[in-house]
N, C-alpha and C positions, 0 to 999 in steps of 0.2 A: 171629838172622837178620833180624829186623824192623828194627833200626837200620841195617843195611847196605843193605837195600832202600830205606829212606827216604832215606838219604844219596845213593844212586845216582839216585833220581828227582828229588831236589832239585838235583843237579848238572846234570841234563838240562833242568830247568825254565827256567833263564835262557836256554839256547840256543833252546828252543821259543818262549819269550816274545819273544826278539829276532827270530826268523824270522817270527812272526806280526805283529809291529810293522812290520817291513820290508815285508811283503806288504800291510798296510793302507796304508802310506805310498805304495807304488807304485800301488795302486788309486786312491787319492785324487788322486795326481798325474795319472794318465791321464784320470780324469773331468774334472778341472779343465782340462787341456789341450784336451780335445775339446769342451768346452762353450762357451768364451768366447774371442774373439779379443782380449781386453783383458788385458794383462800388469800385474803389480803390483810392478814393480821400478824401480830408478833408471835408466830408459831410456825410449824412446818407448813409450807405453802401447798404441798401436794396431799390431797385427801385420798385420791385414788391414783393408781399407776397403770398405764397401758404397757403391755409387753411387746405389742407389735403395732406398727403404723408404716404405711408406705412412704418412703423418703420423698416421693414427688409432691406430697402434700405439705412438707415442712418448708417454712420460709427461713426460720432461724431457731437456734437452740441456745438456751441459757443453762449453765451448770452452776448450782449453788452448793458450796461446801458446807459441811457441818459447822454449826456455830452455837451461840448462846441460846437461840430460840428453837433450834431444831438440831437433833443429834445425828441426822442422816444426810447423805448426799442426795440432792434433788436435780432432776433433769426436766426442764420445762421447754416444750417446743411450741413456738408460735407458728400456727398453720397459715396457709395462704388465704383461707377464708376469714382470718381475723381471730379465730378461737385459740386459746391457750390450753394445752393438755400436758399432763405430767406423764413422763415415761419412766419405766423401771430401769434404773441404772445398772442392775445386775443382768438384764436381759441380753442375750447374745446379739439380737438384732439391733438393739439400742447401742451397744458397744460398737458394732460395725458402722452404724450411722455416725457416731461421734468420731470414730477413726477417719472416716471419709471426709467429714467436715474439717477435721484438724489437718489432714493431708492437703485438702483443697486450699485452706487458708495459708498454710506454710509454703505452698508452691507459688502463691501469688505475690 
């Protein structure tokens, strides 16, 4: 009897493993989608843009020019808490932040 019970549990193990793996992938996908408005695919990276953010929270800024995968300029700010957010490049506050960063880097 022992070999039959072991064979039956071994047959169920891949199904349970597959179900557990799918559950983990769904949880990870939900967490990633809820946490950041920045995509990591061959398309525009910014799904949503912020018009305002206080400059003290910004660690660095990356400006992406229009290209084959996205037809608009994107401004991605890495915050001091490790989060990436997209900023509206047409916003006056974002333009001021970029000007200050450019002036700061050119004076160094």
